[in-house]
C-alpha angles and dihedrals in degrees: 000000000000092000091065091061099068117104122214094254090062090067136269120296115261115229089335090290096124092240109130126227112253113254117167117272122014115245117219110249093196139048130178092225093049089049090054092233116172109234095220095065121112118246096261090046090050088051093051091046093051092047089056092047093051091037094236126140118253120251106225092207091056090048090051093050093047091050090053092049091049091050090051091050091052091051092056110100120239091249090061096065091133090055091048090057094056107068130152112202113207116203096164116173093215097062107135098183096075135026107277129210102185120237114259132193091266091051093053091053087061094045092050090053093056098037101047096084098031106110095190094067109099100151135037122186114194100158122155097016135124102261114145138178088287090057090047089067089061091043089053093049090048092051091050093054100036121088103176108049111111102168130041122177115192094160116163101357123132100261113143138184097298092049090049089055093054093047094044092050091048088056090058085077103028113100099175110060115097104171129034124180114197091163114158098005107127097231090149128199095311093051089053089054091056090054092047087056089048092055089058090060107028112075101176107060111100108180132036128181117199098159117146090007096124093245114179137214094271095053094044090053090046092051091048091049096051090047092058093096101007113139101191110049109090100167134024131176116205098166123158106007122175105254126174102176126085092203095088093225091156093055091050091054092047089051091051087051092053090055092063106023114100100177110052113107103168129037127178118196100163118158096011094136084243117178134185094283091057092046090053091054091049092048091051089056095042094052087075099029114113103183113045110102104165124046120179114195097155124144097023134119098262116148134183091283091058092048089055087067090047090052092053090046092052089055089061106028115088101181110051110108104167126042118181114194098155117150099017127111107248095142123186096313091056090050089051092053090051095045091050092053092045093047100047109026123001118083100161106064108101103172132037124180118191103155119154097013103130092251117158130204095282093059095042093048088052090055091049090051090051089057090058090059099032108061094179097066101086106157124057130166120195110155117133095042128102102286106194123178093267089057092047092051093046095053093041088057091050090052096043093048092052093241089117119039118222090236093053100065140044099236135074124194126232135169132231121179092342095310124115120228135175127233125199122254126199094245126122147126098277108000093148097047095115099026143015127215115276091247090061138255114351116236097212120069098220093114093040104039093161089070091055095048107038114009113173099207141312114319090008 
């Protein structure tokens, strides 16, 4: 059990739950020298050796992954030493190609012991496993001692508020990590506050993902406040917080942040219950913003009146490249506002997503006409609207003429009895955000166009 792994210096157990009391910095309960580990062993051999030393059972899935990594390292030619020192190890718990025994807190203690002094490890993917607050103690200790890890994915584990506190405080001293995904861990409002405090101290982390973490109003306002003059965070995901107010205070504070922040490139505000008032505040800020390139406003309550403000903003903003409005209700009038701005003024927006927005043929044809004039807009996603025959013909012409590439949209034309129809394609801005195909990462960016247009940095 994970609770049997805690040493006395980590703090006394609370109510027998195995969750340690919080006491300043986190001491490292393992060390490769203390464990007597020979340095010439392969990764899987080091893992087996450490399991024996700590008297813990081996996880066969971890052994399989480490064997594959070791095999890959051996295949790297001697001239590719730089490549060999930049390895991301993926121990994802949702791998369907091989039998998976999900990583537990005890398993991570072993992994931390063998990875702490391995300079080649720059990325660690532990999504969809069984790590809890107890495991977060080991993660924090690992982050304090590691100086090479750039990317850590803890997506959809079971880390809560206490675990968030340990990880956030470890990042006060970590100067290596660039990208942290806490997606789906219920760290709640208080956990968000710990990370807001961390951002004030850490000046090296560049991308943070707190989507589906149950952040509250207080933590969102705190994060927006510390980002006002932050010079390191380039991308932040704040999707699906838990908000109880209809006053849109959080959106107002985020808008105030965008007026002063000169670093943020990517901002995700999906499922913020945002209405037209909040959109207006954002547009006022973005009219003078010169850095934001990717704005995600999907799954909100934006109507045609809110899109009118977006249209006016697009006429003035010269940096925004991706606008995600999926799953709102902009209707034809909203499409008209966007098409007007794209036809007459804006020449920087490259991708527009308006799927499932109650747009009929008139609005969709207007957007297709805008693409004929605006040669910069290259990606457009329209599925889920009312695709009448005029729309089908308009987009078929864009595709046949070469103005719109088949990989840059989510529809494909076909004909039946002389009539043109559109079929759906699995292309989008972030189709593989929650999952990747069972055969592994896809090399092309058709299903994740945002990565092709505005990548923040490696692994981000």
